[in-house]
TIVEXLUM-977649 format. One record per residue (C-alpha): x, y, z; residue in one letter. Coordinates in nm, 3 decimals. Example, Ala and Ser with C-alpha at 12.3 -4.5 7.8 and 13.67 -1.06 7.14 Angstrom:
BEGIN
[node [1.230; -0.450; 0.780]; 'A']
[node [1.367; -0.106; 0.714]; 'S']
//
This chain:
BEGIN
[node [8.140; 20.026; 15.852]; 'M']
[node [8.227; 19.680; 15.799]; 'T']
[node [8.044; 19.390; 15.696]; 'T']
[node [7.915; 19.156; 15.984]; 'T']
[node [8.002; 18.836; 16.058]; 'R']
[node [7.676; 18.670; 15.979]; 'R']
[node [7.681; 18.813; 15.608]; 'L']
[node [8.017; 18.708; 15.557]; 'R']
[node [7.959; 18.409; 15.675]; 'A']
[node [7.645; 18.350; 15.447]; 'G']
[node [7.874; 18.450; 15.136]; 'A']
[node [8.181; 18.208; 15.246]; 'T']
[node [7.890; 17.942; 15.256]; 'A']
[node [7.833; 18.007; 14.877]; 'L']
[node [8.181; 17.889; 14.819]; 'L']
[node [8.094; 17.568; 14.992]; 'L']
[node [8.430; 17.644; 15.270]; 'C']
[node [8.426; 17.763; 15.609]; 'A']
[node [8.622; 17.973; 15.831]; 'G']
[node [8.722; 18.340; 15.791]; 'T']
[node [8.972; 18.351; 15.487]; 'A']
[node [8.746; 18.385; 15.180]; 'L']
[node [9.068; 18.280; 14.986]; 'A']
[node [9.115; 17.947; 15.154]; 'A']
[node [8.906; 17.793; 14.870]; 'C']
[node [9.126; 17.929; 14.598]; 'G']
[node [9.392; 17.772; 14.386]; 'S']
[node [9.723; 17.960; 14.534]; 'G']
[node [9.846; 18.263; 14.416]; 'G']
[node [10.154; 18.479; 14.389]; 'D']
[node [10.289; 18.508; 14.734]; 'A']
[node [10.615; 18.702; 14.660]; 'D']
[node [10.366; 18.994; 14.462]; 'A']
[node [10.422; 19.309; 14.617]; 'D']
[node [10.129; 19.481; 14.657]; 'P']
[node [10.286; 19.842; 14.759]; 'T']
[node [10.309; 20.025; 14.418]; 'P']
[node [10.501; 20.339; 14.356]; 'T']
[node [10.321; 20.640; 14.411]; 'L']
[node [10.364; 20.952; 14.261]; 'R']
[node [10.108; 21.282; 14.237]; 'T']
[node [9.952; 21.390; 13.933]; 'P']
[node [9.788; 21.711; 13.848]; 'P']
[node [9.483; 21.769; 14.008]; 'T']
[node [9.187; 21.754; 13.728]; 'P']
[node [8.989; 22.056; 13.710]; 'D']
[node [8.653; 21.902; 13.818]; 'V']
[node [8.507; 22.151; 14.067]; 'P']
[node [8.369; 22.067; 14.403]; 'S']
[node [8.045; 22.091; 14.511]; 'S']
[node [8.154; 22.214; 14.869]; 'T']
[node [8.072; 22.583; 14.894]; 'P']
[node [8.347; 22.801; 14.990]; 'T']
[node [8.279; 22.984; 15.367]; 'G']
[node [8.432; 23.235; 15.572]; 'S']
[node [8.497; 23.271; 15.932]; 'G']
[node [8.612; 23.039; 16.198]; 'K']
[node [8.355; 22.771; 16.050]; 'Y']
[node [8.456; 22.803; 15.694]; 'A']
[node [8.558; 22.431; 15.632]; 'D']
[node [8.188; 22.321; 15.765]; 'A']
[node [8.032; 22.539; 15.488]; 'F']
[node [7.833; 22.228; 15.304]; 'S']
[node [7.631; 22.190; 14.986]; 'A']
[node [7.328; 22.021; 15.205]; 'T']
[node [7.068; 21.852; 15.008]; 'R']
[node [6.757; 21.630; 15.039]; 'E']
[node [6.888; 21.261; 15.064]; 'D']
[node [6.763; 21.055; 14.765]; 'S']
[node [6.749; 20.748; 14.952]; 'V']
[node [6.606; 20.840; 15.309]; 'Y']
[node [6.448; 21.198; 15.202]; 'P']
[node [6.230; 21.200; 15.565]; 'E']
[node [6.572; 21.268; 15.738]; 'I']
[node [6.753; 21.602; 15.724]; 'G']
[node [6.676; 21.936; 15.533]; 'D']
[node [6.871; 22.130; 15.312]; 'P']
[node [6.748; 22.451; 15.475]; 'L']
[node [7.016; 22.408; 15.779]; 'V']
[node [7.374; 22.378; 15.713]; 'D']
[node [7.516; 22.298; 16.060]; 'A']
[node [7.864; 22.471; 16.141]; 'L']
[node [7.920; 22.384; 16.496]; 'H']
[node [7.750; 22.144; 16.755]; 'Y']
[node [7.868; 22.215; 17.120]; 'D']
[node [7.735; 21.905; 17.328]; 'L']
[node [7.716; 21.936; 17.712]; 'G']
[node [7.594; 21.550; 17.805]; 'L']
[node [7.543; 21.429; 18.141]; 'E']
[node [7.457; 21.048; 18.203]; 'W']
[node [7.274; 20.931; 18.513]; 'D']
[node [7.274; 20.551; 18.490]; 'P']
[node [7.095; 20.484; 18.813]; 'S']
[node [6.774; 20.640; 18.658]; 'R']
[node [6.896; 20.577; 18.265]; 'D']
[node [6.840; 20.975; 18.194]; 'V']
[node [7.047; 21.188; 17.972]; 'L']
[node [7.059; 21.568; 18.015]; 'T']
[node [7.164; 21.762; 17.721]; 'G']
[node [7.235; 22.133; 17.703]; 'T']
[node [7.317; 22.229; 17.311]; 'Q']
[node [7.433; 22.465; 17.120]; 'V']
[node [7.408; 22.503; 16.743]; 'L']
[node [7.552; 22.743; 16.520]; 'T']
[node [7.418; 22.714; 16.164]; 'F']
[node [7.398; 22.845; 15.859]; 'R']
[node [7.039; 22.916; 15.670]; 'A']
[node [7.043; 22.809; 15.263]; 'T']
[node [6.703; 22.977; 15.230]; 'A']
[node [6.443; 23.198; 15.345]; 'D']
[node [6.231; 23.026; 15.589]; 'S']
[node [5.970; 23.130; 15.863]; 'P']
[node [6.082; 22.787; 16.071]; 'T']
[node [6.396; 22.598; 16.135]; 'I']
[node [6.346; 22.248; 16.044]; 'P']
[node [6.602; 21.989; 16.257]; 'L']
[node [6.596; 21.580; 16.355]; 'D']
[node [6.481; 21.530; 16.722]; 'F']
[node [6.312; 21.272; 16.872]; 'N']
[node [5.981; 21.268; 17.140]; 'E']
[node [6.161; 21.097; 17.387]; 'Q']
[node [6.375; 21.360; 17.475]; 'L']
[node [6.204; 21.676; 17.672]; 'A']
[node [6.305; 22.024; 17.565]; 'I']
[node [6.284; 22.250; 17.900]; 'S']
[node [6.423; 22.559; 17.721]; 'E']
[node [6.532; 22.702; 17.367]; 'L']
[node [6.641; 23.025; 17.198]; 'T']
[node [6.756; 23.103; 16.878]; 'V']
[node [7.041; 23.408; 16.934]; 'D']
[node [6.913; 23.428; 17.285]; 'G']
[node [6.563; 23.484; 17.218]; 'T']
[node [6.299; 23.185; 17.340]; 'P']
[node [6.144; 23.031; 17.062]; 'A']
[node [5.809; 22.823; 17.021]; 'G']
[node [5.879; 22.472; 16.898]; 'H']
[node [5.719; 22.166; 16.847]; 'A']
[node [5.847; 21.798; 16.814]; 'V']
[node [5.662; 21.546; 16.593]; 'E']
[node [5.803; 21.204; 16.515]; 'G']
[node [6.152; 21.274; 16.442]; 'T']
[node [6.087; 21.625; 16.343]; 'R']
[node [6.169; 21.952; 16.554]; 'L']
[node [6.000; 22.261; 16.411]; 'T']
[node [6.134; 22.593; 16.541]; 'V']
[node [5.904; 22.896; 16.516]; 'E']
[node [6.171; 23.151; 16.399]; 'H']
[node [6.202; 23.313; 16.097]; 'P']
[node [6.599; 23.241; 15.906]; 'V']
[node [6.705; 23.446; 15.575]; 'E']
[node [6.934; 23.293; 15.327]; 'A']
[node [7.338; 23.301; 15.490]; 'D']
[node [7.217; 23.408; 15.766]; 'G']
[node [7.409; 23.264; 16.062]; 'Q']
[node [7.214; 23.194; 16.365]; 'Y']
[node [7.252; 23.008; 16.724]; 'E']
[node [7.005; 22.767; 16.836]; 'L']
[node [7.053; 22.675; 17.225]; 'A']
[node [6.853; 22.392; 17.393]; 'L']
[node [6.818; 22.229; 17.699]; 'T']
[node [6.653; 21.867; 17.710]; 'Y']
[node [6.638; 21.579; 17.926]; 'S']
[node [6.488; 21.229; 17.927]; 'G']
[node [6.556; 20.835; 17.838]; 'T']
[node [6.678; 20.819; 17.497]; 'P']
[node [6.611; 20.490; 17.286]; 'R']
[node [6.690; 20.349; 16.930]; 'T']
[node [6.504; 20.415; 16.629]; 'A']
[node [6.462; 20.146; 16.375]; 'P']
[node [6.753; 20.060; 16.132]; 'A']
[node [6.645; 20.043; 15.783]; 'P']
[node [6.852; 19.710; 15.735]; 'S']
[node [6.836; 19.341; 15.793]; 'E']
[node [7.177; 19.347; 15.951]; 'R']
[node [7.191; 19.118; 16.287]; 'Q']
[node [7.424; 19.398; 16.418]; 'D']
[node [7.163; 19.651; 16.357]; 'F']
[node [6.903; 19.443; 16.542]; 'A']
[node [6.907; 19.651; 16.840]; 'Q']
[node [6.841; 19.977; 16.611]; 'G']
[node [7.011; 20.279; 16.524]; 'V']
[node [7.115; 20.588; 16.795]; 'G']
[node [7.178; 20.593; 17.150]; 'W']
[node [7.186; 20.205; 17.287]; 'S']
[node [7.170; 20.191; 17.691]; 'I']
[node [7.351; 19.829; 17.807]; 'T']
[node [7.211; 19.617; 18.110]; 'P']
[node [7.474; 19.783; 18.308]; 'E']
[node [7.335; 20.114; 18.200]; 'H']
[node [7.622; 20.194; 17.982]; 'E']
[node [7.599; 20.356; 17.689]; 'T']
[node [7.738; 20.365; 17.324]; 'W']
[node [7.567; 20.510; 16.991]; 'T']
[node [7.575; 20.406; 16.610]; 'L']
[node [7.413; 20.657; 16.352]; 'Q']
[node [7.439; 20.482; 16.015]; 'E']
[node [7.258; 20.560; 15.804]; 'P']
[node [7.096; 20.791; 16.068]; 'Y']
[node [6.998; 20.800; 16.476]; 'G']
[node [7.171; 21.103; 16.597]; 'A']
[node [6.858; 21.243; 16.645]; 'F']
[node [6.806; 21.002; 16.897]; 'T']
[node [7.033; 21.194; 17.141]; 'W']
[node [7.072; 21.554; 17.025]; 'Y']
[node [6.916; 21.799; 16.741]; 'A']
[node [7.047; 21.765; 16.425]; 'V']
[node [7.060; 21.805; 16.066]; 'N']
[node [7.120; 21.414; 16.001]; 'D']
[node [7.210; 21.371; 15.668]; 'Q']
[node [7.597; 21.283; 15.503]; 'P']
[node [7.611; 21.617; 15.322]; 'A']
[node [7.611; 21.853; 15.622]; 'D']
[node [7.969; 21.845; 15.818]; 'K']
[node [7.993; 22.046; 16.132]; 'A']
[node [8.236; 22.104; 16.418]; 'F']
[node [8.187; 21.927; 16.736]; 'Y']
[node [8.287; 22.003; 17.097]; 'D']
[node [8.157; 21.766; 17.374]; 'F']
[node [8.158; 21.796; 17.750]; 'T']
[node [8.052; 21.443; 17.899]; 'L']
[node [7.968; 21.399; 18.241]; 'T']
[node [7.900; 21.097; 18.450]; 'S']
[node [7.937; 20.923; 18.795]; 'P']
[node [8.279; 20.773; 18.848]; 'A']
[node [8.404; 20.516; 18.738]; 'P']
[node [8.211; 20.592; 18.429]; 'L']
[node [8.347; 20.811; 18.192]; 'Q']
[node [8.257; 20.973; 17.859]; 'G']
[node [8.425; 20.904; 17.516]; 'V']
[node [8.383; 21.079; 17.215]; 'A']
[node [8.530; 21.203; 16.859]; 'N']
[node [8.850; 21.402; 16.850]; 'G']
[node [9.133; 21.522; 17.107]; 'E']
[node [9.056; 21.510; 17.491]; 'L']
[node [9.144; 21.824; 17.597]; 'R']
[node [9.043; 21.789; 17.960]; 'K']
[node [8.928; 21.577; 18.213]; 'S']
[node [8.830; 21.628; 18.584]; 'T']
[node [8.714; 21.458; 18.833]; 'K']
[node [8.494; 21.642; 19.118]; 'D']
[node [8.218; 21.523; 19.363]; 'G']
[node [8.230; 21.157; 19.237]; 'G']
[node [8.163; 21.275; 18.890]; 'R']
[node [8.406; 21.271; 18.582]; 'T']
[node [8.399; 21.531; 18.316]; 'T']
[node [8.563; 21.473; 17.980]; 'N']
[node [8.584; 21.746; 17.724]; 'A']
[node [8.658; 21.646; 17.362]; 'W']
[node [8.734; 21.874; 17.071]; 'H']
[node [8.691; 21.723; 16.688]; 'L']
[node [8.904; 21.972; 16.507]; 'A']
[node [8.787; 21.872; 16.140]; 'E']
[node [8.421; 21.856; 16.052]; 'P']
[node [8.227; 21.540; 16.053]; 'A']
[node [7.870; 21.404; 15.906]; 'S']
[node [7.653; 21.341; 16.207]; 'S']
[node [7.703; 20.951; 16.120]; 'Y']
[node [8.053; 20.958; 16.204]; 'L']
[node [7.988; 21.090; 16.549]; 'V']
[node [8.001; 20.898; 16.856]; 'T']
[node [7.985; 20.927; 17.223]; 'V']
[node [8.011; 20.635; 17.476]; 'A']
[node [7.994; 20.609; 17.858]; 'F']
[node [8.121; 20.317; 18.039]; 'G']
[node [8.396; 20.204; 18.311]; 'D']
[node [8.688; 20.264; 18.040]; 'Y']
[node [9.071; 20.199; 18.087]; 'Q']
[node [9.320; 20.392; 17.810]; 'R']
[node [9.605; 20.265; 17.646]; 'T']
[node [9.827; 20.555; 17.443]; 'D']
[node [9.996; 20.384; 17.116]; 'L']
[node [10.181; 20.560; 16.834]; 'E']
[node [10.194; 20.487; 16.445]; 'S']
[node [10.548; 20.515; 16.305]; 'A']
[node [10.482; 20.853; 16.143]; 'S']
[node [10.394; 21.006; 16.518]; 'G']
[node [9.994; 20.973; 16.474]; 'V']
[node [9.887; 20.945; 16.829]; 'P']
[node [9.661; 20.644; 16.906]; 'I']
[node [9.403; 20.605; 17.188]; 'Q']
[node [9.237; 20.262; 17.316]; 'I']
[node [8.950; 20.256; 17.518]; 'W']
[node [8.836; 19.924; 17.649]; 'T']
[node [8.657; 19.769; 17.961]; 'D']
[node [8.866; 19.846; 18.241]; 'A']
[node [8.795; 19.491; 18.379]; 'D']
[node [8.932; 19.315; 18.064]; 'E']
[node [9.217; 19.301; 17.847]; 'E']
[node [9.366; 19.663; 17.738]; 'P']
[node [9.395; 19.567; 17.391]; 'L']
[node [9.182; 19.264; 17.273]; 'P']
[node [9.178; 19.108; 16.954]; 'G']
[node [9.342; 19.297; 16.716]; 'G']
[node [9.372; 19.616; 16.871]; 'L']
[node [9.740; 19.618; 16.922]; 'G']
[node [9.801; 19.624; 16.582]; 'T']
[node [9.626; 19.945; 16.483]; 'T']
[node [9.962; 20.148; 16.448]; 'P']
[node [10.049; 19.887; 16.176]; 'D']
[node [9.737; 19.942; 16.038]; 'A']
[node [9.811; 20.336; 15.995]; 'V']
[node [10.152; 20.260; 15.884]; 'D']
[node [10.024; 19.990; 15.598]; 'W']
[node [9.756; 20.239; 15.480]; 'L']
[node [9.939; 20.550; 15.481]; 'E']
[node [10.219; 20.358; 15.232]; 'D']
[node [9.941; 20.336; 14.995]; 'L']
[node [9.717; 20.645; 15.083]; 'L']
[node [9.974; 20.925; 15.199]; 'G']
[node [9.968; 21.075; 15.540]; 'P']
[node [9.668; 21.006; 15.777]; 'Y']
[node [9.433; 21.273; 15.760]; 'P']
[node [9.345; 21.387; 16.099]; 'F']
[node [9.566; 21.446; 16.382]; 'D']
[node [9.440; 21.180; 16.637]; 'T']
[node [9.324; 20.835; 16.587]; 'L']
[node [9.123; 20.640; 16.872]; 'G']
[node [8.934; 20.307; 16.928]; 'I']
[node [8.645; 20.293; 17.163]; 'V']
[node [8.518; 19.913; 17.227]; 'V']
[node [8.137; 19.913; 17.312]; 'V']
[node [7.883; 19.647; 17.422]; 'D']
[node [7.786; 19.611; 17.037]; 'G']
[node [7.856; 19.339; 16.776]; 'S']
[node [7.944; 19.627; 16.481]; 'S']
[node [8.212; 19.821; 16.354]; 'G']
[node [8.172; 20.157; 16.272]; 'M']
[node [8.424; 20.424; 16.125]; 'E']
[node [8.334; 20.728; 16.369]; 'T']
[node [8.563; 20.983; 16.274]; 'Q']
[node [8.889; 20.971; 16.476]; 'T']
[node [8.725; 20.763; 16.764]; 'M']
[node [8.648; 20.430; 16.565]; 'I']
[node [8.340; 20.246; 16.745]; 'T']
[node [8.407; 19.857; 16.741]; 'L']
[node [8.182; 19.604; 16.919]; 'G']
[node [8.311; 19.329; 17.169]; 'N']
[node [8.320; 19.028; 16.960]; 'N']
[node [8.637; 18.846; 16.818]; 'D']
[node [8.550; 18.970; 16.426]; 'Y']
[node [8.474; 19.340; 16.516]; 'S']
[node [8.788; 19.328; 16.696]; 'L']
[node [9.000; 19.158; 16.444]; 'S']
[node [9.313; 19.348; 16.260]; 'P']
[node [9.109; 19.296; 15.922]; 'A']
[node [8.857; 19.510; 16.050]; 'V']
[node [9.084; 19.775; 16.220]; 'V']
[node [9.245; 19.811; 15.877]; 'V']
[node [8.878; 19.869; 15.752]; 'H']
[node [8.804; 20.108; 15.965]; 'E']
[node [9.121; 20.318; 15.961]; 'V']
[node [9.100; 20.289; 15.592]; 'A']
[node [8.746; 20.498; 15.609]; 'H']
[node [8.951; 20.790; 15.766]; 'H']
[node [9.060; 20.860; 15.381]; 'W']
[node [8.741; 20.699; 15.202]; 'Y']
[node [8.432; 20.812; 15.403]; 'G']
[node [8.553; 21.050; 15.700]; 'N']
[node [8.790; 21.310; 15.531]; 'T']
[node [8.583; 21.287; 15.184]; 'V']
[node [8.230; 21.155; 15.288]; 'S']
[node [7.901; 21.087; 15.042]; 'P']
[node [7.665; 21.341; 15.014]; 'A']
[node [7.395; 21.113; 14.958]; 'D']
[node [7.322; 20.751; 15.102]; 'W']
[node [7.315; 20.618; 14.732]; 'S']
[node [7.682; 20.678; 14.726]; 'D']
[node [7.773; 20.440; 15.010]; 'V']
[node [7.962; 20.225; 14.816]; 'W']
[node [8.208; 20.505; 14.782]; 'M']
[node [8.300; 20.448; 15.125]; 'N']
[node [8.269; 20.083; 15.167]; 'E']
[node [8.397; 19.974; 14.791]; 'G']
[node [8.751; 20.113; 14.858]; 'M']
[node [8.751; 20.010; 15.242]; 'A']
[node [8.669; 19.659; 15.151]; 'M']
[node [8.920; 19.653; 14.839]; 'Y']
[node [9.221; 19.765; 15.095]; 'L']
[node [9.073; 19.523; 15.355]; 'Q']
[node [9.092; 19.241; 15.066]; 'G']
[node [9.478; 19.371; 14.989]; 'M']
[node [9.573; 19.300; 15.364]; 'W']
[node [9.420; 18.978; 15.386]; 'E']
[node [9.581; 18.871; 15.060]; 'A']
[node [9.905; 18.987; 15.207]; 'E']
[node [9.858; 18.812; 15.539]; 'Q']
[node [9.727; 18.495; 15.355]; 'E']
[node [10.062; 18.486; 15.095]; 'G']
[node [9.829; 18.504; 14.815]; 'V']
[node [9.755; 18.726; 14.493]; 'H']
[node [9.523; 19.014; 14.536]; 'I']
[node [9.368; 18.853; 14.172]; 'G']
[node [9.282; 18.517; 14.352]; 'Q']
[node [9.079; 18.702; 14.643]; 'K']
[node [8.921; 18.907; 14.395]; 'M']
[node [8.824; 18.568; 14.221]; 'D']
[node [8.685; 18.422; 14.554]; 'D']
[node [8.512; 18.765; 14.625]; 'W']
[node [8.340; 18.714; 14.264]; 'A']
[node [8.212; 18.376; 14.303]; 'M']
[node [7.915; 18.521; 14.558]; 'F']
[node [7.888; 18.892; 14.467]; 'E']
[node [7.629; 18.790; 14.222]; 'A']
[node [7.417; 18.669; 14.482]; 'R']
[node [7.470; 18.964; 14.720]; 'L']
[node [7.341; 19.185; 14.386]; 'R']
[node [7.049; 18.976; 14.335]; 'E']
[node [6.935; 19.008; 14.724]; 'D']
[node [6.991; 19.363; 14.787]; 'A']
[node [7.003; 19.556; 14.418]; 'G']
[node [7.297; 19.710; 14.254]; 'P']
[node [7.578; 19.865; 14.462]; 'P']
[node [7.451; 20.228; 14.345]; 'G']
[node [7.087; 20.147; 14.378]; 'A']
[node [7.059; 19.949; 14.682]; 'F']
[node [6.698; 19.848; 14.838]; 'D']
[node [6.658; 20.110; 15.067]; 'P']
[node [6.520; 19.851; 15.363]; 'T']
[node [6.846; 19.659; 15.322]; 'K']
[node [7.096; 19.931; 15.432]; 'F']
[node [7.454; 19.817; 15.467]; 'G']
[node [7.412; 19.480; 15.290]; 'N']
[node [7.750; 19.320; 15.157]; 'S']
[node [7.661; 19.417; 14.787]; 'N']
[node [7.752; 19.788; 14.850]; 'I']
[node [8.137; 19.610; 14.964]; 'Y']
[node [8.220; 19.326; 14.738]; 'Y']
[node [8.073; 19.469; 14.401]; 'G']
[node [8.263; 19.796; 14.437]; 'P']
[node [8.576; 19.628; 14.543]; 'A']
[node [8.563; 19.393; 14.232]; 'L']
[node [8.506; 19.736; 14.016]; 'M']
[node [8.806; 19.884; 14.142]; 'W']
[node [9.024; 19.579; 14.119]; 'H']
[node [8.932; 19.588; 13.750]; 'E']
[node [9.015; 19.931; 13.673]; 'L']
[node [9.326; 19.844; 13.842]; 'R']
[node [9.408; 19.593; 13.596]; 'E']
[node [9.300; 19.825; 13.303]; 'D']
[node [9.537; 20.100; 13.434]; 'V']
[node [9.814; 19.944; 13.569]; 'G']
[node [9.905; 19.982; 13.977]; 'D']
[node [10.107; 20.325; 13.921]; 'E']
[node [9.818; 20.510; 13.804]; 'V']
[node [9.539; 20.316; 14.020]; 'F']
[node [9.702; 20.405; 14.308]; 'F']
[node [9.791; 20.771; 14.207]; 'D']
[node [9.420; 20.779; 14.169]; 'L']
[node [9.337; 20.606; 14.536]; 'V']
[node [9.572; 20.867; 14.709]; 'R']
[node [9.470; 21.204; 14.503]; 'E']
[node [9.128; 21.169; 14.550]; 'W']
[node [9.076; 21.212; 14.934]; 'P']
[node [9.366; 21.458; 14.943]; 'A']
[node [9.197; 21.690; 14.695]; 'S']
[node [8.882; 21.652; 14.896]; 'Q']
[node [8.941; 21.690; 15.237]; 'E']
[node [8.690; 21.797; 15.479]; 'N']
[node [8.449; 21.758; 15.187]; 'G']
[node [8.149; 21.602; 15.058]; 'N']
[node [8.109; 21.434; 14.690]; 'A']
[node [7.860; 21.265; 14.485]; 'D']
[node [7.939; 20.995; 14.258]; 'R']
[node [7.865; 21.251; 13.945]; 'T']
[node [8.181; 21.446; 14.129]; 'E']
[node [8.368; 21.161; 14.168]; 'Y']
[node [8.370; 20.955; 13.838]; 'L']
[node [8.416; 21.284; 13.621]; 'A']
[node [8.727; 21.350; 13.857]; 'W']
[node [8.819; 21.023; 13.789]; 'I']
[node [8.754; 21.052; 13.412]; 'E']
[node [8.934; 21.360; 13.391]; 'D']
[node [9.244; 21.227; 13.543]; 'T']
[node [9.259; 20.927; 13.296]; 'L']
[node [9.147; 21.145; 13.023]; 'D']
[node [8.893; 20.830; 12.938]; 'E']
[node [8.539; 20.791; 12.929]; 'E']
[node [8.422; 20.520; 13.147]; 'L']
[node [8.044; 20.549; 13.206]; 'S']
[node [7.988; 20.242; 13.089]; 'D']
[node [8.193; 20.065; 13.311]; 'F']
[node [8.079; 20.233; 13.611]; 'F']
[node [7.741; 20.228; 13.534]; 'D']
[node [7.751; 19.841; 13.461]; 'A']
[node [7.956; 19.749; 13.809]; 'W']
[node [7.715; 20.016; 13.987]; 'L']
[node [7.377; 20.000; 13.839]; 'L']
[node [7.371; 19.667; 13.674]; 'G']
[node [7.156; 19.389; 13.795]; 'E']
[node [7.408; 19.124; 13.715]; 'Q']
[node [7.767; 19.116; 13.799]; 'Q']
[node [7.963; 19.250; 13.459]; 'P']
[node [8.217; 19.036; 13.297]; 'P']
[node [8.550; 19.025; 13.450]; 'R']
[node [8.885; 19.045; 13.246]; 'D']
//
């Protein structure tokens, strides 16, 4: 997820300057500095991962589930989702979604019931567990299925449902969250989704918490010319009786907030990075095929691979929707159709999340800074390079307003839960990473940056695990440093 134009503009106003380049108010920098360090691979520290070892074809989706510390009312640690098979049909003439779903999951404890996140707008017509009909009830955002489960047992829960989805209120002040989270319907009866920190429950039955990763398959049907776009690889596209059906397969497990589905009248443009990553751009069929900075997507992949190593997934895509935000939905980035969301800087930011946020995801929403801080720092490096200024100048400019962001929404690691996604979780951690880089040097710093996502592929982590990994790698105790930047009410002193 990227910061909004509104928040960035407000921060820029603190600098008493206008425009999109925060560094424009600086005093110049080292335009000849080479931002690309020499990389080496350090030994992997002996810090165990919290991700459990699974078995079978869904082994990579075994998760160490938990109750979220920020939004405990959403998600339940009893359920470890392994695979969602979603058949979704969109009827734009009635704004009705019909869904057939099979959820394969592992129970983490004995229980007389199965708890999931769902909603009352979608009526369930049939529900079975392992083929046997099961009683169920939906209250608020909680679906309770009357079927016993045993610890470590695997089950298939199938349901059929239909209705008009509605967005849910977002725990945020951001303008681009004003429409809510979850399933959005446009005035033209097209659809798109945004579910950070939650909202997937508005359109399927889900364990809607980031620690729980699962595989996904989507079969999306709509009347032509509309077609469905989702995460992963487009395996098959058919047209029959005036309807289009697209089948998508996501080959790596994803947290529910990283899933996307959009129905629209799209055109597709195929690109490729220098390393051979296939890239699909899905845009309005009546508009430019590559609006804004979307044509720079291969360059963004190339630039990031130089710093972070090989792109961690098989495919990459971008779908442009009738919104105003940018979201790093896994392998199919969701971008709103405005100048800022479509800018090259945002493309770099959202692609960077595929290393920081997607292949390794936060286990708890208190650690969203782990995603946004590094993606923001990498975006800042890219911006500095484009502007011909030194990264230190960019950080000096950001530091001028970071204290105000921290004061408004709380420290990055202990933010106000009603202000999810405020700029405090972006800029403070970005400054923190630059301070660490200054202390340890480019070579060591970028070894850390490269090795962490590679060592945690398809996993989750919290700050205890992450920071212990860094300290073990550096053989240095840094708790005071990290506590000051992540939990301090005031901006720490900078070197």
